[in-house]
C-alpha positions in Angstrom: 89.2 -23.8 -23.7 87.1 -25.4 -26.4 89.6 -25.1 -29.2 93.3 -25.1 -28.5 95.9 -24.0 -31.0 99.6 -24.7 -30.7 101.9 -22.4 -32.7 104.8 -24.3 -34.3 106.2 -22.0 -36.9 106.5 -18.3 -37.9 107.2 -17.1 -41.4 108.3 -20.6 -42.5 110.7 -21.2 -39.6 110.1 -23.8 -36.9 109.9 -22.2 -33.4 112.5 -23.4 -30.9 109.6 -23.8 -28.4 106.0 -24.3 -29.6 103.4 -22.6 -27.5 99.6 -22.8 -27.0 97.3 -19.8 -27.2 93.7 -18.8 -28.0 94.6 -15.4 -29.6 97.5 -14.8 -31.9 98.5 -11.3 -33.0 99.5 -11.5 -36.6 101.1 -8.4 -38.3 100.7 -7.7 -42.0 102.9 -10.1 -44.0 103.4 -12.6 -41.2 102.6 -16.3 -41.5 102.1 -18.8 -38.7 102.0 -22.6 -38.7 99.5 -23.8 -36.0 97.8 -27.1 -35.1 94.2 -26.7 -33.9 92.9 -29.4 -31.6 89.2 -29.6 -32.4 87.8 -31.8 -29.7 84.6 -30.0 -28.5 81.5 -30.2 -30.8 80.1 -26.8 -31.9 80.6 -23.9 -34.3 83.8 -22.0 -33.5 84.7 -18.6 -35.0 88.2 -17.7 -36.2 88.3 -14.0 -36.7 90.4 -10.8 -36.5 89.9 -8.9 -33.2 90.3 -5.6 -35.1 86.6 -5.2 -36.1 87.3 -3.0 -39.1 89.2 -6.1 -40.6 86.2 -8.3 -40.1 83.0 -6.3 -40.2 81.5 -3.3 -42.1 78.1 -1.6 -42.3 77.3 -4.3 -44.9 78.1 -7.2 -42.6 80.9 -9.7 -42.0 83.8 -10.0 -44.5 87.5 -10.7 -44.8 89.3 -12.2 -41.8 86.4 -14.3 -40.6 85.8 -18.1 -40.8 84.2 -20.8 -38.8 85.2 -24.3 -37.9 82.3 -26.8 -37.3 83.2 -29.7 -35.1 80.8 -32.7 -35.1 80.5 -35.4 -32.6 
């Protein structure tokens, strides 16, 4: 895995056992606290896997961002 995220909190509450994942399902209104370990150079996309939340006929919008990791 090129980027690893560790989930530490949900909705402002610390989790009893943090866990690592590469995909996190987030329901409307939920908040998560994560730490992302950016150790591999490149441009990495963070996006919603429900395409209608991230892309339309006019292009990409909304729940899409990128993290650029330099050497």
